[in-house]
N, C-alpha and C positions, 0 to 999 in steps of 0.2 A: 251077222254080227252076232253074236250072243248076250243073251243079257246080261251076265256077268260084265263083258267090255260096255256095256251099255253106260251101264253103272258107273262105270268109271270116268266116262269123259263128261269134262266140263261142261257149264252151261253157263250163258250171260247175265239168268237169272239167277245161278244159285250164288255167283261171285261177289253179287251186286244189290240184289234187295229177293233174299227165299221165301216163297209164298210158305206161310203157316196154315195148312187147314188143322180144321178141328171138328170131327162128325158127332161128338156126346157133349153130354152136359156134364161130364166131369173136369175139374178143373185142369189145364196143362200142368206139365211137370215143371221143376224150375227151371232147367236148362231152357224150355220152351219162352215161359215168363222172361228170364232172365234176356233172351235175346229181343221180345218183343220190344222190351223197355230200351234197348240199345239202339233200337231202327228209332224209336219215339223220340230219345233224345238228339236224333243224328244230325238233325237238322237245325235245333237247337244248337249245340255245340261244337257245329264245325267255323272252320275259321273264317273270318274275311267273308261273310254272309252280312252280319248287320251293317257290315262298312258300306258292301256291295248297294246294298237294298237302299240302305238311305244319301250313299252317291246316286244311284239311279232315279230316286226322289228329286235328289239337288235337280239330276238334268233337266226332267220336267220343268223345273220353275227357270229355267237361266236361257234368256233371251239370245245368249251367244255361244257359240261353244267353239274356243278356238283350234282350229288345223292349219297343216302346213301343205297347199292347196298349189301346184305349178298349173299354170296353164293347160286347159285341154283341147287336144285338137278336135276337131270336129269329126273326125273319121274315126273317131273311140265311140260317139256316140251310135253309131251301127251294130258296133261287134254288142252291145246289151239289147237290142232292138231285135224282136222277131215282126218278118213280115204280117200285114193285115189278111193276109191273100186265104179265103177259104179252105178248108182241105176237097182235095176233088174227089168225085165217083165216076170221070170220065174224059177225054178228053178236053171237053170243053164245058163240065158241067159242073158247079159248085153247092159243097152244101150252102146257102144264102139266107139264113132266116136270123136275125139278131132280135135277141130279149130285149125286155125292157131293162135290166139289168146290165146287159152289154157282155156277149162272151167272154169266158175265163182269158182267152188268147189277148183281149185288148188290154182288160186290167191288169193282166199281167206285164205287157209292155208299157202302159202307164207308171207302173211304180218303178219300172226298169229306166224310163228313161228320166223321170222326173227329178232322181240322182243326178246324171251329169247335166240336164235342162236348165237346171238354176247356176250351173257354171258356165254355159253357154250365155245363156241370155241376159246374164247380171256379173261380166267378169270382173269388175272392182270386188264386188263382196266377195267372190272366190279368191281374188288377189289378196285381201289386206287378212286374208286366214281364217275366215268365221263362215261359220255354217247355222242358218236360223233352226230352232228348236222344232221340230217334225210338225209340232201341232200347230203351231204361230203361223211356220213359214209354208207351209203346206200348200196344195190346192185349194183356192178359195170353192172348186165347186163342189169339191165332196165325191160321193156317187151318185147324183143324178143324173137320170138317164139320157137329157139333153146334152148334158154339158160334157159328160162322158165319150158319146157319138163325135157329137163336135170336136172334142179334144182328137179322137183318134182320127180322126180325119185331119186336123190339123199335123199330128204328129207324123203321119205316112208322109204329110205334102210337102214337111222338112225334107225327112229321109229320101223321098224319091227327087225333088227337085233341086237341092243344096246337095246332098253328099254323092247322089249315084246318079247327078246332072240326067234325069230323067224328066221329057216335056209334059209325059202324060201319067196323072196320077190312077192306079190300079182299079179294079171295078169295085172292094172291097172299101175302099176309102171313099169312091163317091158314094156309096150304099150308105154307107154312116153321116156323111154329109146329109144326104135326103130324108134319112130317118132321122136324122138330128133338128133338120128345118120344120119338118111335120110334124112333130110331136113340141116342138115349140110357140107354132102358129095355135096349135089344140091349143096349148097354156094361156095364150093370151087371148084369144078368143073366149075363154071359158068363163067360169060366173066366181072362180077365186081368186080373188080381188090381192090377197095376202100373197099368194104362189107366184102371181104376177112380177111381184119387185122382190120375189126372195134373194138371198145372194145367189143362191144355186141360179137361176134364171138370169139374174146380170153379168152373173160369171160367163154364160153361154152366149150370153149378144155381146161383152169383152171379147170374148175371143174370135169369135165373128170380124169384129170391128181391127183386131190385131191380123189374122189371116190375111183378110182384104188389104190392109198396108204391108205387109212381107209381101200380097202379089203386087205392089206398086197399084193398085185401085183404091186412089187417095179420098175420092169422090162417095165411092159405097163404104168405106169407112167411117167416112164423117157423118152419113146417115143413122150408120149404125151406134155412133158416140153421141149422137142428137139424140135417139131416143133412150140412151143410156143416163144422159142427164135427165131428160126426164124423170126416170123411175127416182133415178136421185131424189131430186126435187119431192116425187112421192112420200119418199122415207125420209125428209127433213132434211135435207142437206147434207155435204161430205159431212158435218160435224157427227151423223149418225154411224160413221163407217170407220171412226178413229181406231187403230189399232187392230185393225183389219189388215191382210195382206191386199183384200180385194181395192182398197184406198190406194195403194202403192200402185196394182197397176192400173187400176183406171187412171191416175195420173199419168203414167208412164207413157201409156197408150195415149191418150188426149196429147202430151208434149210430142210425140211421135210424129202422130198424124198432122199436127199443126205445123211442126217444123219441115217435115220433108213435102207435104202437100200444098204450103205456103197459104194455111188458111186461120180462121183464129180459134184459140182453141172453144172448150165449150165451158172449161168451167175458171174462176177468175173473171169474168168478162162482165158480168153484172156490176150495178154501181152499190147494191149491196153487199156484196162480197168482198172484202177485204182480203190485198194481196198477204198470201204467207209471211208470217216474222223471218227473217232472218234469224237463223240461232245464235243466242247470246254470247255464246264463245269466239264464234268469229267475227263478230263486229271488231273496228278500229278500237284500239286503247292507247290509252297517252303513251304509254313507254314505248310503245310501237311506230308513234306516228311517222318519227322521222326515217325510219327505211319504208314506211309506206310510201311518203310524199318522193325520195326517191324512185319507187318502182312507179310511183304514177307518172313521173315526170319522164321516164325513160319510154313508156307507153305512149307519153302525148296526149292523153286522154283529156276533154274539155270537160263534159254533161258531170256533175255530181252524181247522178243516178246511176252512170255508168261506172265512175270511181267505187262507189259504191260495191256494186255486186262484182267488179276485177277484185278488190280487198279480200273481201268476204270470199270466193272463188281461190282465191291463191293461198287463203290464209288454211283453205279447207285440204289443199292439197301439201300444203306443209304439216296439217296433222297427220293426214294418211301416212306419209315418208315419217314421219315421228312414230307413227304408231308399227310400224314395218319393221324398222331400225329396233325398236328398244322389244317386241312380241308382244305388246300389250293392244288389247282387244278394241277397235274403236265401235262405240256405239250404232249399232245400224241407222236408229231415226237421224245421226248428223249429216247419213249420205240422204234419207229419203228428205229431210226436211230443206240439206242446204240445196237440192236439186230443184225441188218447188220452187222454193224463197228466190234462187238465183233465174231460171229459167223462162217461169211466167214473166218475171219484171221484162227480161230481155225483149221478148215476144213483142211486148208493148210498148217498147223506145221505137223510135222513129228519127234517122238522122239523114242529112244531104247525102248521096251516094258515094259520091268521092271526098268524103271526110274520113279521115283519121278515124273518129268516134265510131261510124258505121262499119270501116275496115275493120276495128275491136271489138264490135260487137257481132259480127259475123262471125269474130275468129272466137268469142266465149260461145258462143251457138254452137260452132262446131264442137267445140270443148267441151261443152255439156252435152251434146248427143253421145259424144264417143265416152265419156267413164257414168253417164247414167242409162244410157238408152242401146249402143250399138250392141249388138248381138257379135260375138267375139270372130274376129278373122271376116268376118261380111261387110263390105261398103254398099250403101244404100245405091238402088234404080236410081239412072240421071233422073233428079226432079229439078222442084222448083227451088230446094234449097242451094242443092249444089249447082245451078247455073246462076241463083242471086251470089252467090259464096266467089265461085268463077269471076265474074263480073265484075264484082265491089274491090277484088284483089288486085286484075288489070287496071281498072282506071284509077289505081293509087301509086300502082308499082311505079309509075315514070314521075312520081311528086316528090318536090325537092324537102317536104317536111317530113318524108317519114324515112326511120334510121331501117339501115339494111339490117342490123339484130331483130326487131320486128318484121321485117319482113319475112324472114329467115322463120321466126316463131310460126306467122299466119301462115305461111306456106307448108312449116312442116306437119300443122295442127290439120289441114286441110287431107297431107296425104298421109296420115294413118285414121283419117275418121274418115273420108268421104271419097275419097280417089283413089285407083290404081296407078302408081303414079309410073308404074312401064306404060301405057297407055294413056299419059299425058304429057305431049310435047311442054308444050305454057309450063306445066309445073316442073316438072324437070329439069328444066333449063332455067327457070326462077330457082330453084334450089341450090343450084350448081351457081349459079350468079353470085347469090347473097352469100353464099360458102365461102366463095372468092372476095367480095369485098370486106368481111370480115373478117379475114385472114386465116381461117379455119386450116390447122390443118391434122387435124385429127378427130376421131367420132371424140372424146372426152372434148377436144373445144367445142364441138358443136353441142354436147350434151350442157356444158356449163352456161352457155347464150342459151337454152331452152328454158333449163332451170331458175335464171334471173328472170323469167316469165312467166309461164308455169308450166309444170310437168310433173306427173307422179310415174317416178323410175319403175313403180312393181308392174305398172300396166304395160308403159311403154318401151323399155328398155331396149328389149329384142325387135318391137316393130322402126323404131328410130335408127339403131345398127342398121340392119335391114336396107334402109334407104338410103343412108350415106354409103354403106356397102355395095348396094345398087350403082351407083354412080360413081365412085371413085375402085370399082372392081378388087376390094381388097378380099380376098379366101378367106385368111385365116387371121382371127382377131384377136391381139394378145391387150392386155391393158391399156396400150399405149395407141392402139390404133384407134 
């Protein structure tokens, strides 16, 4: 290539940001000075920059960002995730050395998976169309080495067990787990009392509890939560964590372990701890008293505390449906406050095993688990809660005092939250029987009955329709189906 040809070739730099080189003390000529001034003004005069910067700063202060998020299939998570298998140097040899900061592959995986994990682990939050601000709703663990090692183990376990249906974890995941436990043990035995109860340390213990619960080891998960409770007390109680995502995750984990494992929760059990208050906007008000009484009469509840829990949760469902229909943002605190206020009260209630009140309590607990705690498309292991729910429903099914409409709602809630209906003959037969008694002729008829009790369409339209279709073989569903 000749020098002349080379000089004719356009360069990316010359078309966008030319370099101005000065090698003397003389002033630049007028053309060069004009070019310098034009580039100096470019950032100030470009249209839209001010608005963009302003919007960016506004978004940082915004708690909620509206988004249209459809249901996420679990298989989609695999596409964003790179396995944690270290690079091979031979047939069975690996580079197996993790730094305290965790290798870059792990950090990359955490960033990619976290984006979709929130949608999988809290479907309601995604279904109503909002995502949290990155800083506020990000991981409470930060970049702490202990937490990242344990998080890497947890994510790989989820990918292997749930999505790839592999019983054995890969070597890299086990090494992360061992490294994380070793570092955690060193920290707790150390002399730095402040870091022992730091958010990052508590986040690591919380993740261990969550992993054990996910694996169905409720005894181990409960021990982790008891240790976490001691850390909370050393920090001054739950009030010290207000406004932090760590508080939400602690309560969710506590409720899940207590509910599935059949044990008492570790929070809100001491006499000095007041129950979380019901959100004020969900409390019954005079002008809707008539409709509320009609609902409660249909449900046949006798206990006042249970009546209040039912009314609050039903009104919460109405708020969610209204927000989705009008495209208005639901304040996230309303979701979390409702979860804590209703679920903890239900766990502390006790009724006769064969009473309608107990059946309704079990139904509300299953509904709370479904909308606040359940991971998308995942049913729990057979556990204390599933056994108690089944026993309670079967004990009142033959009762003359319970309506077929209520039974249909209870059975359907059990099917969408706790059981695979294809594997449970009693559940499948029960739903079909009460569909017949209620003279249901289409999915729309069934949906109207479910909505008259408690139902969140944006979350359960498709699962409910699938249940109906599985029983009556409707292959192509129209609006009348």
